[in-house]
C-alpha positions in Angstrom: -24.2 -51.3 33.3 -21.9 -48.6 33.9 -18.3 -49.3 34.9 -18.1 -46.5 37.6 -14.6 -46.0 38.9 -13.0 -44.5 42.1 -15.3 -41.6 43.0 -13.5 -39.9 45.9 -12.0 -37.4 43.6 -13.1 -36.1 40.2 -11.8 -38.0 37.2 -10.5 -36.9 33.9 -13.8 -37.9 32.4 -15.9 -35.7 34.5 -17.9 -33.0 32.8 -17.8 -31.0 36.0 -14.0 -30.5 36.4 -13.8 -26.9 37.6 -16.0 -24.6 39.8 -16.6 -22.2 36.8 -17.2 -25.0 34.3 -19.6 -26.9 36.7 -21.6 -23.8 37.5 -22.0 -23.0 33.8 -23.0 -26.6 32.9 -25.5 -26.9 35.7 -27.1 -23.6 34.8 -27.5 -24.6 31.2 -26.1 -28.0 30.4 -27.6 -28.1 26.9 -25.8 -25.0 25.9 -22.3 -26.2 27.1 -21.6 -28.2 24.0 -20.0 -27.6 20.7 -21.7 -26.0 17.7 -24.0 -28.5 15.7 -22.2 -30.1 12.8 -23.4 -29.8 9.2 -26.6 -31.6 8.6 -27.9 -31.7 12.1 -30.1 -28.7 12.1 -31.9 -30.1 8.9 -32.4 -33.4 10.6 -33.8 -31.7 13.8 -36.2 -29.7 11.7 -37.5 -33.0 10.0 -37.6 -34.8 13.3 -39.9 -32.4 14.7 -42.7 -33.5 12.7 -42.2 -37.1 13.8 -42.1 -36.1 17.4 -45.4 -34.0 17.0 -47.0 -37.0 15.4 -46.0 -39.0 18.4 -47.8 -36.5 20.7 -44.8 -34.5 21.9 -46.1 -30.8 22.5 -44.7 -27.8 20.9 -43.7 -26.4 24.3 -41.7 -29.5 25.2 -40.0 -29.6 21.8 -39.1 -26.0 21.9 -37.8 -26.3 25.6 -35.7 -29.4 24.8 -34.8 -29.5 21.3 -35.2 -25.9 20.1 -31.5 -24.9 20.5 -29.9 -28.3 21.3 -26.5 -29.2 20.0 -25.5 -32.8 19.5 -23.0 -34.4 21.9 -20.6 -35.8 19.4 -18.5 -37.4 22.0 -20.7 -40.3 22.2 -19.2 -41.7 19.0 -15.9 -41.6 20.5 -17.4 -43.3 23.6 -18.9 -46.0 21.4 -15.6 -46.7 19.4 -13.2 -46.4 22.4 -14.7 -48.4 25.2 -12.0 -49.8 27.2 -11.5 -53.5 26.4 -10.7 -55.7 29.3 -10.9 -59.5 28.6 -12.0 -60.7 32.2 -12.1 -64.1 33.0 -15.5 -64.9 34.9 -13.8 -65.1 38.3 -12.3 -61.7 37.7 -15.6 -60.3 36.5 -17.4 -61.6 39.7 -14.8 -60.6 42.0 -14.8 -56.9 40.8 -18.5 -56.6 41.1 -18.8 -58.6 44.4 -16.2 -56.4 45.9 -15.4 -55.9 49.5 -16.6 -52.1 49.1 -20.0 -53.1 47.5 -20.7 -55.7 50.1 -20.0 -53.3 53.0 -21.8 -50.3 51.3 -24.7 -52.7 50.5 -25.1 -53.7 54.1 -25.3 -49.9 55.0 -27.7 -49.4 52.3 -30.0 -52.1 53.7 -29.7 -50.8 57.1 -30.8 -47.2 56.1 -33.7 -48.6 53.8 -34.8 -51.7 55.6 -38.5 -50.5 55.5 -38.3 -49.9 51.7 -36.9 -53.4 51.1 -39.5 -55.0 53.3 -42.2 -53.3 51.4 -40.8 -54.3 48.0 -40.6 -57.9 49.3 -44.2 -57.8 50.3 -45.5 -56.1 47.2 -43.4 -57.9 44.5 -41.7 -61.0 46.2 -38.3 -59.9 44.9 -35.5 -60.7 47.4 -33.7 -57.6 48.9 -30.3 -59.1 48.0 -31.1 -59.0 44.3 -32.2 -55.4 44.3 -29.2 -54.3 46.5 -26.8 -55.9 44.1 -28.4 -54.2 41.1 -28.3 -50.8 42.9 -24.8 -51.3 44.0 -23.5 -52.2 40.6 -25.5 -49.9 38.5 -25.0 -46.7 40.4 -22.8 -47.4 43.6 -26.0 -47.2 45.8 -27.0 -43.8 44.3 -23.7 -42.1 45.1 -24.2 -38.4 44.0 -20.6 -38.4 42.8 -21.5 -40.9 40.1 -23.9 -38.5 38.7 -21.4 -35.6 38.9 -18.3 -37.4 37.6 -19.8 -40.1 35.3 -22.9 -38.6 33.7 -23.9 -36.1 31.2 -27.0 -34.5 29.9 -28.8 -37.3 28.0 -30.7 -35.2 25.4 -27.6 -34.0 23.4 -26.4 -37.7 23.5 -29.6 -39.2 22.4 -29.9 -36.4 19.7 -26.5 -37.3 18.3 -27.2 -41.0 18.3 -30.6 -40.6 16.7 -29.2 -38.3 14.0 -26.1 -40.0 13.0 -25.8 -43.5 14.5 -26.3 -45.8 11.4 -26.7 -49.3 12.9 -29.5 -48.7 15.5 -30.9 -45.2 14.5 -34.5 -46.4 14.9 -33.8 -47.4 18.4 -32.1 -44.2 19.4 -35.0 -42.2 17.6 -37.5 -44.1 19.8 -35.6 -43.5 23.0 -35.3 -39.7 22.1 -39.1 -39.6 21.7 -39.6 -41.5 25.0 -37.2 -39.0 26.8 -39.3 -36.2 25.3 -42.5 -37.8 26.6 -41.1 -38.0 30.2 -40.6 -34.1 29.9 -44.0 -33.8 28.5 -45.5 -35.6 31.3 -43.6 -33.5 34.0 -41.7 -36.5 35.4 -38.4 -35.1 34.6 -36.7 -31.9 33.3 -34.0 -31.7 30.7 -31.7 -30.1 33.3 -31.9 -33.1 35.7 -32.1 -35.9 33.0 -28.4 -36.8 33.2 -27.1 -40.3 32.5 -24.6 -42.4 30.7 -23.7 -41.7 27.1 -26.4 -44.1 26.0 -29.0 -42.4 28.0 -29.4 -44.8 31.1 -30.3 -42.8 34.2 -30.6 -42.9 37.9 -30.2 -45.4 40.8 -30.8 -48.5 38.6 -29.8 -47.0 35.2 -33.1 -46.8 33.4 -33.3 -46.1 29.7 -36.1 -43.7 28.9 -38.3 -46.6 27.6 -38.0 -48.3 31.0 -38.7 -45.2 32.8 -41.7 -44.4 30.8 -43.4 -47.9 30.5 -42.2 -49.8 33.7 -41.5 -46.8 36.1 -44.1 -46.4 38.9 -44.7 -43.7 41.5 -43.7 -46.0 44.5 -43.1 -43.1 46.9 -46.5 -41.5 46.1 -45.0 -38.1 45.4 -47.0 -37.4 42.1 -44.1 -38.3 39.7 -42.0 -41.2 38.5 -38.4 -40.6 38.9 -35.2 -42.7 39.0 -33.4 -40.0 40.9 -33.6 -38.6 44.4 -35.2 -41.0 46.8 -34.6 -44.5 45.7 -38.1 -45.7 46.2 -39.1 -45.3 42.6 -36.1 -46.7 41.1 -36.1 -49.9 43.3 -39.8 -50.5 43.5 -40.0 -50.2 39.6 -36.9 -52.4 39.1 -38.7 -55.1 41.2 -41.7 -54.8 38.9 -39.5 -55.0 36.0 -38.1 -58.2 37.2 -41.5 -59.7 37.8 -43.2 -58.5 34.6 -40.3 -58.8 32.1 -38.1 -61.4 33.9 -41.0 -63.6 35.2 -39.4 -63.4 38.7 -40.9 -66.2 41.1 -41.9 -64.9 44.4 -40.3 -66.8 47.3 -37.6 -68.6 45.2 -34.0 -68.2 45.6 -32.0 -67.6 42.4 -30.1 -70.8 42.7 -27.2 -72.5 44.5 -23.6 -73.5 44.1 -23.6 -77.3 44.0 -21.4 -80.4 43.8 -22.4 -81.9 40.4 -20.5 -85.0 40.2 -21.0 -86.5 36.7 -24.5 -85.0 36.3 -25.5 -84.0 32.8 -25.5 -80.2 32.2 -28.6 -80.2 30.1 -32.3 -80.0 30.8 -34.5 -78.6 33.6 -35.5 -80.6 36.6 -36.8 -80.2 40.0 -34.3 -79.7 42.8 -35.5 -83.1 44.2 -34.7 -84.8 40.9 -31.3 -83.2 40.7 -30.7 -84.4 44.3 -31.8 -87.9 43.3 -29.1 -87.7 40.5 -26.4 -86.9 43.0 -26.3 -83.1 42.8 -26.1 -81.6 46.3 -25.6 -78.0 47.6 -21.9 -77.1 48.0 -22.6 -76.0 51.6 -24.3 -79.3 52.5 -27.6 -77.8 53.3 -30.9 -79.2 51.8 -32.7 -77.5 48.9 -35.5 -75.6 50.6 -38.0 -75.9 47.8 -37.4 -79.5 46.3 -40.5 -79.0 43.8 -39.0 -75.9 42.2 -37.1 -76.3 39.0 -33.6 -75.4 38.0 -30.9 -76.3 35.4 -27.3 -77.0 35.9 -24.7 -74.6 34.7 -20.9 -75.1 34.9 -19.4 -72.0 33.5 -15.8 -73.1 33.4 -14.7 -76.8 33.3 -13.1 -77.6 36.8 -14.9 -74.6 38.3 -17.9 -74.3 40.6 -21.2 -75.5 39.3 -24.6 -73.9 39.8 -28.2 -74.9 39.9 -30.0 -71.8 38.3 -33.7 -71.3 39.0 -36.1 -68.9 37.1 -35.0 -65.8 39.2 -31.5 -66.2 37.9 -32.7 -65.6 34.3 -35.0 -62.8 35.7 -31.8 -60.9 36.7 -30.4 -61.9 33.2 -33.3 -59.9 31.7 -31.9 -56.9 33.2 -28.6 -57.4 31.4 -28.3 -60.4 29.0 -25.1 -61.6 30.2 -24.7 -64.9 32.3 -21.6 -63.4 34.0 -23.5 -60.3 35.0 -26.4 -62.3 36.4 -24.0 -64.5 38.4 -22.2 -61.4 39.7 -25.6 -59.8 40.8 -26.8 -62.9 42.5 -23.6 -63.6 44.1 -23.2 -60.1 45.4 -26.7 -60.1 46.8 -26.0 -63.3 48.7 -22.7 -61.7 50.1 -24.5 -58.5 51.3 -26.8 -60.8 53.2 -24.0 -62.6 54.8 -23.3 -65.5 52.6 -19.5 -66.8 52.1 -17.6 -66.7 48.8 -18.0 -69.5 46.4 -16.8 -72.8 48.1 -15.3 -74.4 45.0 -12.9 -71.9 43.3 -12.6 -71.2 39.6 -9.4 -72.5 38.0 -6.4 -70.2 38.5 -8.6 -67.7 40.5 -7.4 -65.5 43.2 -9.4 -64.5 46.3 -10.9 -60.9 45.9 -8.8 -58.2 47.4 -10.1 -56.5 50.5 -11.1 -52.9 50.5 -7.9 -52.0 52.4 -5.9 -53.9 49.8 -7.5 -52.3 46.8 -6.8 -48.8 48.4 -3.3 -49.9 48.9 -2.9 -50.9 45.3 -4.6 -47.7 44.0 -2.3 -45.6 46.2 0.9 -47.5 45.1 -0.1 -47.3 41.4 -0.8 -43.6 41.8 2.6 -43.0 43.4 4.2 -45.0 40.5 2.6 -42.8 37.9 -0.5 -44.7 37.0 -3.5 -42.7 37.8 -6.5 -44.6 39.2 -8.8 -41.8 39.4 -8.9 -42.0 43.3 -7.9 -44.4 46.1 -11.3 -45.1 47.7 -11.3 -49.0 46.9 -13.7 -48.9 44.0 -12.4 -50.5 40.8 -13.6 -49.4 37.4 -12.1 -48.6 34.1 -9.6 -46.0 35.4 -8.0 -48.4 38.0 -8.2 -51.2 35.4 -6.4 -49.1 32.8 -3.7 -48.2 35.3 -3.2 -51.8 36.2 -3.1 -52.8 32.6 -0.5 -50.2 31.9 1.5 -51.2 34.9 1.4 -54.9 34.0 2.5 -54.0 30.5 5.4 -51.9 31.8 6.6 -54.6 34.3 6.1 -57.5 31.9 3.3 -59.0 34.0 1.4 -61.4 31.8 -1.3 -61.5 30.9 -1.7 -57.6 30.9 -5.5 -57.9 31.4 -6.1 -55.0 33.7 -7.1 -57.2 36.8 -5.7 -55.8 39.9 -5.3 -58.8 42.1 -2.9 -60.4 44.6 -0.1 -60.8 42.1 -0.2 -57.2 41.0 -0.3 -56.0 44.6 2.6 -58.2 45.6 4.7 -56.8 42.6 3.9 -53.3 43.7 4.9 -54.0 47.2 8.3 -55.1 45.9 8.7 -51.5 44.7 8.5 -52.4 41.0 
């Protein structure tokens, strides 16, 4: 998952920062990098034989790798990822934000027929896919591509050459990316992604693109870019095939658990017999489906989690991520916030409040990278620096009601 920040104006991290630089990079993005460091050329020459043995054509090799230079900035990216120690309620609030909920409703309006078709073909709820799309690429916003992405071949080449811990993984992904070019599904010029090589609407790694991707829009190629059909249809198939998604089941429910045990899997009917009820008072619609109880934080909300929660978790192996996706999907479709709050939590800021916070931080000298109501690493760093300067503890980078109140005081 990529922590995209405010996108209404270019950020310092953007590769395309000036008109001249952008034109040069788009014309030949693989040549816009520094000269190769010692040892890379020898590795590339040796790796060519391995690529050939995996079926990569000489034409594709020459086109992509013939004069490539490694993007050495990926190692700084790996070592200097911003560290923000978010509590689970902060994590969920940031992802199930007012902006994502509003934009998700608009994305559904524009692509209603596509989501209906996906539900018919795969049984995956539209809310889940909308939330994945919103978190992974801000619903395909082209400014995400421009301001937060880079050519993936120089990145993968650098990692395959000189990343010691997972070199075999990066080598495999580089081969997979070359196969995509070989098949004519993508060109090196359009294959832009994160520093790790994840691309498109739902941030596919090359392996996912190659092995799970499908031509859902029937245009003769599989692509995570452009129209969202291939990306969303393929992501639904991913959830079914790799996540074992159950057609027609909801991911789970916030519940009132009483003193019920947090271990074991039971039917919803059995949980109800044990005194576990939905927090909103409604009945469980499929009493014979199975679920297990999860209480993320003592004293906080409890959840019964069905198989589809864990299908979402197959997309990113984080319980917090899966909860944020499932909750955001529900919110887009009209559900309210969690009924029982997390201990010490604040309500999420509205879009207008986030924009006000970003504007006030920027005026105070803490650059948020934009004031469009989207919160990512730039805004979080600005908040953290502000908290540290003002003595607001903990200085955790979370921009909530307390930070906004202090900003309004003129501090």
